[in-house]
C-alpha positions as CSV (number, residue, x, y, z in Angstrom):
1,M,196.5,163.1,40.4
2,E,194.9,161.4,37.5
3,L,193.2,158.2,38.5
4,K,195.0,156.2,35.8
5,S,198.3,157.4,37.3
6,F,197.1,156.4,40.8
7,I,196.0,152.9,39.8
8,I,198.8,150.5,39.0
9,P,197.3,147.3,37.4
10,A,199.0,144.0,38.3
11,I,200.0,141.1,36.1
12,D,200.9,138.1,38.1
13,L,202.8,135.4,36.2
14,K,203.0,131.7,36.5
15,E,204.4,129.5,33.7
16,G,203.9,132.4,31.4
17,R,200.2,132.8,32.2
18,V,198.2,135.5,33.9
19,V,196.9,134.3,37.3
20,R,195.9,135.5,40.7
21,L,196.4,134.0,44.1
22,M,194.4,134.3,47.3
23,R,196.5,135.7,50.1
24,G,199.6,134.3,48.3
25,D,198.4,130.7,48.5
26,F,199.5,128.8,45.4
27,G,196.8,126.2,46.2
28,K,194.2,128.9,45.6
29,L,195.2,130.0,42.1
30,K,193.0,131.3,39.4
31,D,194.2,131.2,35.8
32,Y,192.5,133.8,33.6
33,G,193.6,132.1,30.3
34,L,195.1,135.4,29.1
35,K,198.4,136.2,27.4
36,P,200.5,138.6,29.5
37,E,201.3,140.8,26.4
38,D,197.6,141.0,25.5
39,V,196.8,142.2,29.0
40,A,199.7,144.7,29.0
41,K,198.5,146.1,25.6
42,A,194.9,146.4,27.0
43,F,196.2,148.4,30.0
44,D,198.3,150.5,27.7
45,D,195.4,151.3,25.4
46,A,193.3,152.2,28.5
47,G,195.8,154.9,29.4
48,F,197.5,153.5,32.5
49,K,200.9,154.9,33.3
50,R,202.5,152.0,35.2
51,L,202.3,148.2,35.5
52,H,203.1,146.0,38.5
53,V,204.5,142.6,37.3
54,V,205.1,139.7,39.7
55,D,207.0,136.5,38.8
56,L,205.3,134.2,41.2
57,E,207.6,131.3,40.7
58,G,210.5,133.6,41.0
59,S,209.3,134.6,44.4
60,L,209.5,131.0,45.6
61,E,212.7,130.0,43.8
62,G,214.6,133.2,44.4
63,R,215.4,133.8,40.7
64,L,213.5,135.0,37.6
65,K,211.4,132.3,36.0
66,N,209.2,134.3,33.6
67,L,211.7,136.6,31.9
68,E,210.3,135.9,28.4
69,S,206.8,137.0,29.5
70,I,208.3,140.1,31.2
71,R,210.1,140.9,27.9
72,K,206.8,140.6,26.0
73,I,205.0,142.8,28.6
74,R,207.7,145.4,28.3
75,K,207.3,145.6,24.5
76,A,203.5,145.8,24.8
77,F,203.3,148.6,27.4
78,S,204.6,152.1,26.8
79,G,204.6,153.3,30.4
80,Q,206.7,152.4,33.4
81,V,207.0,148.7,34.4
82,Q,208.0,147.5,37.9
83,V,208.9,143.9,38.4
84,G,209.1,141.9,41.6
85,G,209.4,138.2,42.5
86,G,212.9,136.6,42.5
87,V,214.7,140.0,42.3
88,R,217.5,138.9,44.8
89,S,220.8,139.8,43.1
90,L,222.5,142.6,41.3
91,E,222.7,140.4,38.3
92,V,218.9,140.1,38.1
93,C,218.6,143.9,38.5
94,R,221.1,144.4,35.6
95,S,219.2,141.9,33.5
96,L,215.9,143.6,34.0
97,F,217.5,147.0,33.4
98,Q,218.8,145.7,30.1
99,E,215.2,144.6,29.2
100,G,214.0,148.1,29.8
101,I,212.4,147.6,33.2
102,D,212.0,150.8,35.1
103,L,211.7,149.7,38.8
104,F,212.7,146.7,40.8
105,V,210.5,145.5,43.7
106,V,212.7,143.9,46.3
107,G,211.7,142.4,49.7
108,T,213.5,139.2,50.8
109,V,217.0,140.4,50.1
110,A,216.5,143.6,52.2
111,I,216.1,141.4,55.3
112,K,218.2,138.4,54.5
113,E,221.1,140.0,52.6
114,P,221.1,143.7,53.5
115,E,224.5,144.3,51.9
116,V,223.2,143.0,48.6
117,F,220.1,145.3,48.9
118,K,222.3,148.3,49.6
119,A,224.5,147.4,46.5
120,M,221.3,147.3,44.4
121,V,220.2,150.7,45.6
122,E,223.7,152.1,45.1
123,E,223.9,150.9,41.5
124,F,220.2,151.8,40.7
125,P,219.3,154.8,42.8
126,Q,215.6,155.7,42.7
127,R,214.8,152.5,40.9
128,V,214.4,150.1,43.8
129,I,211.1,149.8,45.6
130,L,211.3,148.2,49.0
131,S,208.6,145.6,49.2
132,V,207.0,145.5,52.7
133,D,204.8,142.4,52.8
134,A,203.0,142.1,56.1
135,R,200.8,139.5,57.8
136,A,199.5,140.1,61.4
137,G,201.8,143.1,61.9
138,K,205.0,141.2,60.9
139,V,207.0,141.2,57.6
140,A,206.9,138.0,55.6
141,V,209.6,137.0,53.0
142,G,210.4,134.2,50.6
143,G,207.2,134.3,48.6
144,W,205.4,135.1,51.9
145,K,206.2,131.6,53.2
146,E,208.5,132.8,56.0
147,E,207.6,135.2,58.8
148,T,210.1,137.5,60.4
149,S,210.1,139.3,63.7
150,L,210.3,142.7,62.0
151,S,207.4,145.1,61.9
152,P,206.7,147.0,58.6
153,Q,207.7,150.2,60.3
154,E,211.1,148.8,61.6
155,L,211.9,147.6,58.1
156,A,211.0,150.9,56.5
157,L,213.0,153.0,58.9
158,R,216.1,150.8,58.4
159,Y,216.2,151.8,54.7
160,E,214.5,155.2,54.6
161,P,217.9,157.0,54.5
162,L,218.9,155.2,51.3
163,P,218.0,156.5,47.8
164,I,215.2,153.9,47.3
165,W,212.3,155.0,45.1
166,G,209.8,154.2,47.9
167,Y,207.7,151.4,49.4
168,L,205.2,148.8,48.2
169,Y,203.2,147.8,51.3
170,T,201.1,144.6,50.7
171,N,198.5,143.6,53.3
172,I,198.9,139.8,52.8
173,E,195.7,139.0,54.8
174,R,193.6,140.8,52.2
175,D,195.6,140.2,49.0
176,G,193.4,138.7,46.3
177,S,190.5,138.5,48.7
178,L,188.3,141.4,47.3
179,E,187.5,142.2,51.0
180,G,188.2,145.9,50.8
181,V,191.2,147.8,52.0
182,D,192.4,148.6,55.5
183,V,193.3,152.3,55.1
184,S,194.6,152.6,58.7
185,I,197.7,150.6,58.2
186,Y,198.8,152.8,55.4
187,E,198.0,156.0,57.3
188,S,200.2,154.9,60.2
189,F,203.0,153.8,57.9
190,K,203.0,157.0,55.9
191,K,203.5,159.1,59.1
192,L,206.9,157.5,59.5
193,V,208.3,157.8,55.9
194,K,208.9,160.6,53.5
195,K,209.3,158.6,50.3
196,P,206.3,157.5,48.1
197,L,204.1,154.7,49.3
198,I,202.1,152.2,47.1
199,A,199.3,150.2,48.7
200,S,198.4,146.7,47.8
201,G,195.9,144.1,49.0
202,G,192.1,143.9,49.2
203,V,191.0,146.5,46.6
204,S,187.5,145.5,45.6
205,S,185.8,148.7,44.2
206,L,186.2,152.3,43.2
207,E,185.1,153.1,46.7
208,D,188.3,151.5,48.0
209,L,190.4,153.6,45.6
210,K,188.6,156.8,46.9
211,R,189.5,155.9,50.5
212,L,193.1,155.4,49.6
213,Y,193.4,158.6,47.4
214,G,195.3,161.2,49.3
215,V,196.7,158.6,51.8
216,V,199.1,156.8,49.5
217,D,200.8,157.7,46.2
218,G,199.5,154.7,44.2
219,V,197.6,151.5,44.5
220,V,198.2,148.1,42.9
221,V,194.9,146.6,41.6
222,G,194.7,143.1,40.3
223,K,191.8,140.8,41.0
224,A,189.2,143.7,41.1
225,I,190.0,144.4,37.5
226,Y,190.1,140.8,36.3
227,E,186.8,140.0,38.0
228,G,185.1,143.1,36.5
229,R,184.7,144.9,39.8
230,I,186.6,147.9,38.4
231,K,186.2,148.6,34.7
232,I,189.4,149.8,33.0
């Protein structure tokens, strides 16, 4: 696999601006002063094949808040675009689909409203990525503010029979920390599922990417790119 197909750069949005959080904490936010469409164009020019876009306010409020920025990103990037954060209804999926978004990253609904999640997958087979966001071995939802009693493996096995695209597993404890990746959690998760797995959380260097290569099918990289640790 080509490295620029393996790496999925992240654009996290708040009030139409490109930012990064530390472990999902809105109190530890860094604003890079960049326009989302300019960042998307740079990633496109560099040859990346897919973008990971997160509507951070949407993840808290349960509805899209940065649709205009998402629209601009879609126009600027020629590859696949996956969007998460506030994707909690069929209407939102339809809206994103009409905007040309390829994949929908969904987590909270899968736990809180399983029938809605199943309806999403039924209407958009192979386009829904199940977001598995874990802290201390338990899945968190609602913008990572609410912990559940489910393990990542239990959540995955619940939906493995459905025609989802695959999984995005975020290690919340390392997200935005540049502390390096914990490969073992992805290795154990991958043994249980057959569908593709994208890793997220803690990537700090090319060495981390090498460690994940062959274990997962893709890796979301955000802060390491913005801080110059990984040159695009």
